[in-house]
C-alpha positions as a Python dict, from the first residue, in 0.01 Angstrom:
ca = {
    (1, 'M'): (0, 0, 0),
    (2, 'E'): (-322, -165, 114),
    (3, 'L'): (-528, 58, 341),
    (4, 'A'): (-507, -191, 629),
    (5, 'D'): (-126, -196, 603),
    (6, 'V'): (-110, 184, 599),
    (7, 'M'): (-329, 211, 909),
    (8, 'R'): (-137, -58, 1097),
    (9, 'T'): (207, 90, 1025),
    (10, 'T'): (152, 466, 1058),
    (11, 'G'): (337, 525, 1383),
    (12, 'A'): (497, 844, 1513),
    (13, 'I'): (820, 910, 1320),
    (14, 'R'): (1057, 1159, 1482),
    (15, 'E'): (1385, 1100, 1300),
    (16, 'F'): (1433, 1142, 927),
    (17, 'V'): (1702, 1088, 666),
    (18, 'D'): (1855, 1395, 507),
    (19, 'E'): (1652, 1372, 188),
    (20, 'P'): (1418, 1644, 63),
    (21, 'V'): (1053, 1584, -16),
    (22, 'D'): (981, 1727, -359),
    (23, 'D'): (683, 1951, -419),
    (24, 'H'): (510, 1689, -635),
    (25, 'A'): (506, 1435, -351),
    (26, 'L'): (403, 1698, -97),
    (27, 'R'): (120, 1815, -319),
    (28, 'E'): (4, 1453, -358),
    (29, 'I'): (-9, 1416, 20),
    (30, 'F'): (-225, 1724, 63),
    (31, 'E'): (-435, 1631, -240),
    (32, 'L'): (-538, 1311, -63),
    (33, 'A'): (-561, 1462, 285),
    (34, 'R'): (-804, 1735, 180),
    (35, 'F'): (-1085, 1481, 153),
    (36, 'A'): (-1098, 1453, 532),
    (37, 'P'): (-1442, 1514, 684),
    (38, 'S'): (-1522, 1830, 878),
    (39, 'G'): (-1831, 1983, 1037),
    (40, 'G'): (-2060, 2116, 764),
    (41, 'N'): (-1779, 2037, 516),
    (42, 'R'): (-1638, 2381, 604),
    (43, 'Q'): (-1277, 2257, 591),
    (44, 'G'): (-1170, 2523, 837),
    (45, 'W'): (-797, 2461, 822),
    (46, 'K'): (-490, 2624, 672),
    (47, 'V'): (-145, 2469, 635),
    (48, 'I'): (177, 2672, 643),
    (49, 'V'): (477, 2477, 512),
    (50, 'V'): (777, 2642, 678),
    (51, 'R'): (1100, 2641, 476),
    (52, 'D'): (1273, 2958, 592),
    (53, 'A'): (1568, 2852, 809),
    (54, 'A'): (1526, 3132, 1063),
    (55, 'K'): (1157, 3058, 1109),
    (56, 'R'): (1223, 2687, 1147),
    (57, 'A'): (1482, 2763, 1413),
    (58, 'R'): (1235, 2982, 1599),
    (59, 'L'): (969, 2710, 1581),
    (60, 'Q'): (1222, 2471, 1732),
    (61, 'E'): (1283, 2709, 2022),
    (62, 'M'): (912, 2744, 2089),
    (63, 'S'): (850, 2370, 2061),
    (64, 'R'): (1135, 2309, 2303),
    (65, 'A'): (976, 2542, 2558),
    (66, 'G'): (642, 2363, 2523),
    (67, 'W'): (810, 2025, 2556),
    (68, 'H'): (980, 2129, 2881),
    (69, 'E'): (640, 2204, 3032),
    (70, 'Y'): (504, 1872, 2902),
    (71, 'A'): (799, 1675, 3040),
    (72, 'A'): (764, 1837, 3380),
    (73, 'Y'): (420, 1680, 3416),
    (74, 'V'): (555, 1340, 3312),
    (75, 'A'): (842, 1369, 3561),
    (76, 'A'): (585, 1436, 3834),
    (77, 'G'): (388, 1127, 3732),
    (78, 'R'): (99, 1326, 3587),
    (79, 'V'): (-81, 1338, 3253),
    (80, 'P'): (41, 1661, 3088),
    (81, 'F'): (-211, 1946, 3102),
    (82, 'A'): (-496, 1709, 3185),
    (83, 'P'): (-799, 1862, 3360),
    (84, 'G'): (-915, 1744, 3700),
    (85, 'P'): (-1174, 1471, 3764),
    (86, 'D'): (-1452, 1720, 3690),
    (87, 'G'): (-1309, 1792, 3345),
    (88, 'R'): (-1194, 2143, 3435),
    (89, 'W'): (-847, 2296, 3418),
    (90, 'T'): (-727, 2454, 3740),
    (91, 'G'): (-365, 2527, 3650),
    (92, 'P'): (-44, 2327, 3695),
    (93, 'P'): (2, 2138, 4023),
    (94, 'D'): (269, 2255, 4265),
    (95, 'D'): (490, 1949, 4203),
    (96, 'V'): (531, 2025, 3830),
    (97, 'D'): (873, 2185, 3773),
    (98, 'A'): (1055, 2199, 3438),
    (99, 'A'): (1391, 2295, 3589),
    (100, 'G'): (1676, 2064, 3491),
    (101, 'I'): (1480, 1866, 3233),
    (102, 'E'): (1675, 1803, 2914),
    (103, 'V'): (1519, 1777, 2569),
    (104, 'P'): (1573, 1431, 2414),
    (105, 'G'): (1751, 1409, 2082),
    (106, 'A'): (1440, 1262, 1918),
    (107, 'V'): (1241, 1574, 2008),
    (108, 'E'): (1509, 1799, 1866),
    (109, 'A'): (1538, 1583, 1553),
    (110, 'I'): (1177, 1652, 1461),
    (111, 'H'): (1273, 2003, 1355),
    (112, 'A'): (1528, 1871, 1108),
    (113, 'A'): (1249, 1699, 915),
    (114, 'P'): (1241, 1778, 542),
    (115, 'V'): (887, 1913, 585),
    (116, 'L'): (762, 2121, 876),
    (117, 'A'): (400, 2225, 842),
    (118, 'V'): (195, 2423, 1094),
    (119, 'L'): (-176, 2347, 1096),
    (120, 'A'): (-405, 2637, 1182),
    (121, 'A'): (-778, 2610, 1250),
    (122, 'D'): (-1037, 2878, 1180),
    (123, 'L'): (-1227, 2891, 1508),
    (124, 'Q'): (-1529, 3051, 1342),
    (125, 'Q'): (-1567, 2747, 1116),
    (126, 'L'): (-1580, 2492, 1398),
    (127, 'A'): (-1917, 2370, 1522),
    (128, 'V'): (-1827, 2328, 1891),
    (129, 'T'): (-2137, 2152, 2022),
    (130, 'D'): (-1988, 2108, 2371),
    (131, 'I'): (-1895, 2474, 2408),
    (132, 'D'): (-2130, 2536, 2702),
    (133, 'L'): (-2062, 2221, 2902),
    (134, 'E'): (-1890, 2253, 3237),
    (135, 'R'): (-1577, 2075, 3127),
    (136, 'Q'): (-1289, 2114, 2887),
    (137, 'S'): (-1415, 2142, 2528),
    (138, 'I'): (-1303, 1873, 2283),
    (139, 'V'): (-1551, 1863, 1995),
    (140, 'G'): (-1396, 2135, 1778),
    (141, 'G'): (-1094, 1919, 1707),
    (142, 'A'): (-1315, 1674, 1519),
    (143, 'S'): (-1324, 1922, 1230),
    (144, 'V'): (-944, 1960, 1215),
    (145, 'Y'): (-754, 1650, 1324),
    (146, 'P'): (-900, 1402, 1073),
    (147, 'F'): (-723, 1615, 810),
    (148, 'A'): (-398, 1591, 1005),
    (149, 'Q'): (-432, 1212, 1029),
    (150, 'N'): (-500, 1195, 657),
    (151, 'V'): (-172, 1379, 598),
    (152, 'L'): (15, 1116, 801),
    (153, 'L'): (-163, 827, 627),
    (154, 'A'): (-97, 971, 282),
    (155, 'A'): (270, 1021, 368),
    (156, 'R'): (297, 659, 485),
    (157, 'D'): (142, 537, 161),
    (158, 'L'): (422, 715, -27),
    (159, 'G'): (689, 546, 182),
    (160, 'M'): (735, 837, 418),
    (161, 'G'): (647, 898, 778),
    (162, 'G'): (566, 1177, 1014),
    (163, 'V'): (448, 1293, 1352),
    (164, 'L'): (194, 1539, 1487),
    (165, 'T'): (295, 1751, 1785),
    (166, 'T'): (111, 2022, 1976),
    (167, 'F'): (399, 2174, 2174),
    (168, 'L'): (371, 2492, 1966),
    (169, 'C'): (22, 2552, 2100),
    (170, 'R'): (182, 2654, 2428),
    (171, 'R'): (331, 2953, 2242),
    (172, 'E'): (41, 3032, 2013),
    (173, 'R'): (74, 3410, 2021),
    (174, 'E'): (439, 3397, 1917),
    (175, 'V'): (372, 3135, 1648),
    (176, 'K'): (92, 3341, 1498),
    (177, 'E'): (313, 3648, 1490),
    (178, 'L'): (601, 3456, 1331),
    (179, 'L'): (390, 3304, 1055),
    (180, 'G'): (140, 3584, 1002),
    (181, 'I'): (-157, 3373, 1116),
    (182, 'P'): (-461, 3601, 1156),
    (183, 'T'): (-741, 3603, 1408),
    (184, 'P'): (-964, 3397, 1445),
    (185, 'Y'): (-724, 3116, 1351),
    (186, 'A'): (-568, 2904, 1625),
    (187, 'V'): (-255, 2688, 1614),
    (188, 'A'): (-376, 2327, 1611),
    (189, 'A'): (-55, 2129, 1551),
    (190, 'M'): (278, 2100, 1377),
    (191, 'L'): (337, 1813, 1135),
    (192, 'A'): (687, 1687, 1053),
    (193, 'L'): (722, 1470, 742),
    (194, 'G'): (999, 1293, 557),
    (195, 'R'): (1160, 958, 492),
    (196, 'P'): (1229, 797, 830),
    (197, 'T'): (1559, 653, 942),
    (198, 'Q'): (1350, 344, 1020),
    (199, 'F'): (987, 246, 1054),
    (200, 'P'): (863, 100, 1382),
    (201, 'T'): (841, -278, 1361),
    (202, 'R'): (547, -309, 1598),
    (203, 'L'): (296, -51, 1717),
    (204, 'R'): (169, -89, 2070),
    (205, 'R'): (-203, -23, 2095),
    (206, 'K'): (-485, -130, 2326),
    (207, 'A'): (-684, -436, 2223),
    (208, 'V'): (-1032, -394, 2078),
    (209, 'D'): (-1184, -547, 2392),
    (210, 'E'): (-1041, -260, 2596),
    (211, 'L'): (-1183, 3, 2362),
    (212, 'V'): (-1527, -117, 2257),
    (213, 'A'): (-1826, -212, 2476),
    (214, 'I'): (-2186, -306, 2402),
    (215, 'D'): (-2479, -90, 2525),
    (216, 'E'): (-2299, 86, 2811),
    (217, 'F'): (-1954, 205, 2917),
    (218, 'G'): (-1883, -107, 3121),
    (219, 'G'): (-2075, -338, 2890),
    (220, 'R'): (-1958, -664, 2745),
    (221, 'P'): (-1695, -655, 2471),
    (222, 'L'): (-1757, -750, 2112),
    (223, 'S'): (-1775, -1125, 2066),
}
């Protein structure tokens, strides 16, 4: 596919046909993805492709628990786990309650994907230049998530699809124990890959004029 077509059609795929992804195709995906940029070219990531049925089932349980917390924020009309106006986390608001929230079939279907891969980040390899600011840190992800996006783009180019989720991060200790992930690695995401039941026909994204300004935050848009 042309690069522009790949970028315009790589949406979040959560449902997959029951068709395995062979090791050759999977290796090709990671072969392309590994060229992602990272701070100092340290490439501080590790991928665990999970095939063991019992481990996949446990990952599903832990993802489900994380999703319940996420959905509780949405049900309360809030952005899940977002910090306050000052950029600091103060804990969940009192009106966030996960009781009675059901997990949608699409969320459950993710764990039936032919490929489940947990992405771990070596915290000692991340140049976190905002580490001492009085707000939630974000910079470290710049050395990890471009690789994850490359995985999704490479999969799309091969006629597959996928999705990145972070629900497992809510159960990091248990995930690390399950998969033997050592310190100082952190759980950054789970990637589900496979051939989708269908590709989205139209991706909804903000227009360039809403995203790009000249000279200052509220500056004029590109002409």
